[in-house]
C-alpha positions as CSV (number, residue, x, y, z in Angstrom):
1,M,137.4,42.9,91.9
2,A,136.2,45.5,89.1
3,W,133.6,43.8,87.1
4,N,131.7,45.3,84.2
5,N,127.8,44.5,84.4
6,Q,128.3,42.7,80.9
7,S,125.4,39.6,81.3
8,V,123.9,38.5,79.1
9,I,121.3,36.3,81.1
10,T,118.0,37.9,81.5
11,E,116.8,35.3,83.4
12,F,117.3,32.3,86.2
13,I,115.3,29.3,85.8
14,L,114.8,27.6,89.4
15,Q,115.4,23.9,89.8
16,G,112.7,23.8,92.4
17,L,112.3,20.9,95.0
18,S,111.7,18.1,92.4
19,S,111.0,17.4,89.2
20,S,108.5,14.8,89.7
21,W,104.8,15.9,89.1
22,E,103.1,13.8,91.6
23,L,105.7,15.2,94.1
24,Q,105.2,18.7,93.6
25,M,101.3,18.2,93.4
26,V,102.2,17.1,97.5
27,Y,104.5,19.9,97.7
28,F,101.9,22.5,96.8
29,L,99.4,20.9,98.9
30,F,101.5,21.0,101.9
31,F,103.6,24.1,101.3
32,S,100.2,26.0,100.8
33,V,98.7,25.0,104.6
34,V,102.3,25.4,105.6
35,Y,102.7,29.2,103.9
36,A,98.9,30.2,105.5
37,A,99.6,28.9,108.9
38,T,102.8,30.8,108.9
39,V,101.1,33.9,107.7
40,L,97.9,33.7,109.9
41,G,99.6,32.5,113.4
42,N,102.4,35.5,113.2
43,L,99.4,38.0,112.3
44,L,97.4,36.6,114.9
45,I,100.4,37.5,117.3
46,V,101.0,40.7,115.9
47,L,97.6,41.3,116.4
48,T,97.0,40.1,119.7
49,I,100.1,42.4,120.7
50,V,98.8,45.6,119.8
51,S,95.5,45.1,121.4
52,E,95.9,43.5,124.3
53,R,97.1,45.8,126.8
54,R,98.7,43.2,129.3
55,L,100.9,42.3,126.7
56,H,102.5,46.3,126.2
57,S,105.6,45.3,127.8
58,P,109.2,45.1,125.8
59,M,109.4,41.9,125.7
60,Y,106.1,41.2,123.6
61,F,106.7,44.2,121.8
62,L,110.2,42.9,120.5
63,L,108.2,39.4,120.4
64,G,105.5,41.5,117.7
65,N,108.6,42.5,115.6
66,L,109.8,38.7,115.7
67,S,106.6,38.2,114.1
68,F,106.6,40.4,111.6
69,I,110.0,39.6,110.5
70,D,108.6,35.9,110.3
71,M,106.3,36.6,108.0
72,S,107.9,38.9,106.1
73,L,110.8,36.1,105.8
74,A,107.9,33.4,104.6
75,S,107.0,35.6,101.7
76,F,110.0,36.6,100.1
77,A,110.1,33.5,98.1
78,T,107.3,31.1,99.3
79,P,104.3,32.1,97.5
80,K,106.8,32.3,94.1
81,M,107.7,28.5,95.3
82,I,104.1,27.5,95.5
83,A,102.9,29.1,92.0
84,D,105.8,27.6,90.5
85,F,104.9,23.9,91.5
86,F,102.5,24.5,88.0
87,R,105.1,26.1,86.1
88,E,107.7,24.5,84.1
89,P,110.8,25.6,83.3
90,K,110.4,27.8,86.8
91,V,111.7,31.0,85.5
92,I,112.5,34.4,87.3
93,S,114.0,37.4,85.9
94,F,117.7,38.7,86.3
95,D,115.7,41.6,88.7
96,G,113.8,39.3,90.3
97,C,116.4,36.8,91.1
98,I,118.7,40.0,92.9
99,T,115.7,41.4,94.9
100,Q,115.0,37.8,96.6
101,I,118.7,38.0,97.4
102,F,118.6,41.6,98.8
103,F,115.5,40.6,101.2
104,L,116.3,37.5,102.3
105,H,119.8,38.8,103.4
106,L,118.0,41.8,104.8
107,L,115.2,39.9,106.4
108,G,117.9,37.6,107.9
109,G,120.3,40.5,108.9
110,V,117.4,42.0,111.1
111,E,116.4,38.9,112.5
112,I,119.9,37.9,113.7
113,V,119.9,41.3,115.6
114,L,116.5,41.3,116.4
115,L,117.2,38.1,118.1
116,I,120.2,39.3,120.2
117,S,118.0,42.3,121.3
118,M,115.6,40.1,122.3
119,S,118.2,38.1,124.7
120,F,119.6,41.4,125.8
121,D,115.8,42.0,127.3
122,R,115.6,38.5,128.9
123,Y,119.2,39.5,130.5
124,V,118.2,42.2,132.0
125,A,114.7,41.0,132.9
126,I,116.5,38.0,134.7
127,C,119.8,39.4,136.1
128,K,118.8,43.0,136.9
129,P,114.9,42.8,137.3
130,L,114.6,45.6,139.8
131,R,116.1,48.2,137.0
132,Y,114.2,46.5,134.5
133,L,112.0,49.2,133.6
134,T,114.1,51.6,133.8
135,I,116.3,50.4,131.6
136,M,114.3,48.5,128.7
137,N,112.3,52.5,128.4
138,R,110.7,53.4,125.6
139,R,113.8,54.6,124.1
140,V,116.1,52.0,124.3
141,C,113.3,49.3,123.1
142,L,112.9,51.5,119.8
143,G,116.7,51.4,119.9
144,L,116.7,47.9,120.0
145,V,114.1,47.3,117.2
146,T,115.7,49.9,114.9
147,L,119.1,48.9,115.4
148,P,118.6,45.1,113.7
149,W,117.0,47.6,110.7
150,I,120.3,49.5,110.3
151,V,122.5,46.2,110.3
152,G,120.0,44.3,108.2
153,I,120.2,47.0,105.4
154,F,124.1,47.7,105.4
155,H,124.2,44.2,105.2
156,A,122.0,43.4,102.2
157,M,123.5,46.3,100.4
158,S,127.3,44.8,101.3
159,Q,126.2,41.3,99.9
160,L,124.7,42.8,96.6
161,A,127.8,45.6,95.9
162,F,129.8,43.3,93.8
163,T,126.9,40.5,92.7
164,V,124.9,43.0,90.7
165,N,127.9,44.0,88.4
166,L,129.2,40.1,88.3
167,P,128.7,39.0,84.3
168,F,126.4,36.0,83.8
169,C,126.8,34.7,80.8
170,G,125.8,31.0,81.1
171,P,124.4,28.6,82.2
172,N,121.9,30.5,84.3
173,E,120.0,27.1,86.2
174,V,120.1,28.0,90.1
175,D,119.8,24.4,92.4
176,S,117.3,25.7,94.8
177,F,113.7,27.3,94.7
178,F,115.0,30.4,95.2
179,C,117.6,32.8,94.3
180,D,120.5,31.9,96.8
181,L,123.6,33.7,96.8
182,P,126.3,31.0,97.2
183,L,124.2,29.4,94.7
184,V,124.2,32.5,92.0
185,I,127.7,33.8,92.5
186,K,128.7,30.3,91.0
187,L,127.0,30.7,87.8
188,A,129.1,34.1,86.9
189,C,131.5,34.0,84.2
190,V,134.2,35.1,86.2
191,D,136.7,33.5,89.1
192,T,134.4,34.4,92.6
193,Y,136.5,32.9,94.9
194,I,137.5,36.3,96.9
195,L,133.4,37.2,96.8
196,G,133.1,33.8,98.3
197,V,135.5,34.5,101.2
198,F,133.7,37.5,101.5
199,M,130.3,36.5,101.7
200,I,132.0,33.9,104.5
201,S,133.1,36.6,106.8
202,T,129.9,38.9,106.2
203,S,127.6,36.2,106.6
204,G,128.9,32.9,107.6
205,M,130.9,34.2,110.6
206,I,128.7,36.7,111.4
207,A,126.0,34.0,112.0
208,L,128.5,31.9,113.8
209,V,130.0,34.3,116.3
210,C,126.2,36.0,116.7
211,F,125.0,32.4,117.6
212,I,128.4,31.7,120.0
213,L,127.5,35.1,121.6
214,L,123.8,34.3,122.0
215,V,124.9,30.8,123.6
216,I,126.9,32.3,126.0
217,S,124.5,35.3,127.1
218,Y,121.0,33.0,127.6
219,S,124.0,30.7,130.0
220,V,124.4,33.4,132.1
221,I,120.6,33.8,132.0
222,L,120.3,29.9,132.6
223,V,123.2,30.5,136.1
224,T,121.0,32.6,137.4
225,V,118.1,31.4,136.9
226,R,119.3,28.0,138.2
227,Q,120.2,29.9,141.9
228,R,116.6,30.6,142.0
229,S,113.3,28.4,142.8
230,S,110.5,30.9,142.8
231,G,107.7,30.5,140.6
232,G,108.5,33.7,138.6
233,S,112.3,31.8,137.8
234,S,110.5,28.7,136.5
235,K,108.4,31.2,134.0
236,A,111.7,33.3,133.3
237,L,113.2,29.6,132.6
238,S,110.1,28.5,129.9
239,T,110.7,31.8,128.2
240,C,114.3,31.9,128.1
241,S,113.7,28.4,126.9
242,A,111.5,29.1,123.7
243,H,113.9,31.7,122.8
244,F,116.5,29.5,122.6
245,T,114.7,27.0,120.6
246,V,114.0,29.8,117.9
247,V,117.6,30.8,118.2
248,T,118.9,27.4,117.5
249,L,116.1,26.6,114.7
250,F,117.1,29.9,112.7
251,F,121.2,29.9,113.4
252,G,121.4,26.6,112.7
253,P,120.6,26.1,108.8
254,C,122.0,29.5,108.0
255,I,125.4,28.8,109.7
256,F,125.8,25.2,107.6
257,I,124.8,27.3,104.2
258,Y,127.1,30.2,105.0
259,V,129.9,28.8,106.0
260,W,130.7,26.4,103.8
261,P,129.7,28.2,100.4
262,F,131.6,26.4,98.1
263,T,130.6,23.4,98.7
264,N,127.1,21.9,97.6
265,F,125.7,19.5,100.0
266,P,122.4,17.7,99.1
267,I,120.6,18.8,102.7
268,D,121.3,22.3,101.8
269,K,118.3,22.8,100.3
270,V,116.4,20.9,102.7
271,L,117.8,23.4,105.3
272,S,117.0,26.3,102.9
273,V,113.6,25.1,103.1
274,F,113.8,25.0,106.9
275,Y,115.2,28.3,107.7
276,T,112.5,30.1,105.2
277,I,109.7,28.4,105.7
278,F,109.2,26.1,108.7
279,T,111.5,28.8,111.1
280,P,108.7,31.7,110.8
281,L,105.9,29.1,111.3
282,L,107.3,27.5,114.1
283,N,108.4,30.5,115.9
284,P,104.8,31.4,116.5
285,V,104.1,28.1,118.0
286,I,107.0,28.0,120.4
287,Y,106.0,30.8,121.7
288,T,101.9,30.2,122.1
289,L,102.6,26.9,123.4
290,R,105.6,27.9,126.1
291,N,103.9,31.4,127.2
292,K,100.4,31.3,128.9
293,D,100.0,35.6,128.9
294,V,100.0,34.8,125.1
295,K,97.6,31.9,124.6
296,D,95.4,33.2,127.1
297,S,95.6,37.0,125.1
298,M,95.4,35.4,121.8
299,R,91.9,33.7,123.0
300,K,90.8,36.4,124.0
301,F,91.2,37.9,121.3
302,S,89.8,35.5,119.0
303,S,86.6,34.9,120.6
304,R,86.2,38.9,120.7
305,V,86.6,39.1,116.8
306,L,84.6,36.2,116.1
307,K,81.8,38.0,118.6
308,S,82.3,41.4,116.4
309,S,82.5,39.4,113.7
310,K,79.0,37.9,114.1
311,I,77.2,40.6,115.7
312,D,78.2,42.3,111.9
313,H,76.4,39.2,110.3
314,S,73.2,39.2,112.3
315,P,70.0,40.6,110.7
């Protein structure tokens, strides 16, 4: 695949979610609220974990990193999508399009590996509780956070290695609200079948294999939990069910989109909205609703911030 960069296209046109002006105004209001809730919710989790000493443990350290990634994942395309509801046509530069693809695969790759790190943490906590603090020491925790970024960077660069040099000479309309690799490579002026197969092997199959490994991991944990009947086991089951819910919500749309990149399904756009906007919002909701420690700590942190704000504004 030795292509020269002979692109004559300098920008792409995003078709967005709808061409109806009325619907776009509804979407503008809805997604503005969802995006604000996503950023504020995940930011609150990060600040709470950093400030509350009772949450200074490996599990919450990983959760804080997941919230940071979710904030970033929700921000790589959503602000532009919201602004584009007032623009016609919805234009994005070639460099901007490539940047969106890079950050989507970077953050997606990081989240996939981080979810595996979180499952490892739960496996050690439940299956080897007496050795938990020994195994999950500071060095291991830093490694479990650093490895996802290394994998994410290599994954994103591998996706762009051939894409940036593809010749684009028209058409230039992307049937989505952001630049996604399966949709963009179809606009190239050359046969991209081999690149599509490469994309399946590095994105779709990796997501599918990782999901299967996570299902096996949580199944082992579930069997171990079922063999116990203490209150601690009940709490562990609640935590693991929250983790597995997040895993399913994130991997489901990714697998569907990237395992069949040569076929366009009407639901693809809905799934793209789900894993780039709704999943980052659902993560803090799931973890706060099912975790008493996080809920209590968030209440304490919020009340402390409010009290501090009242003192600062008092005459």
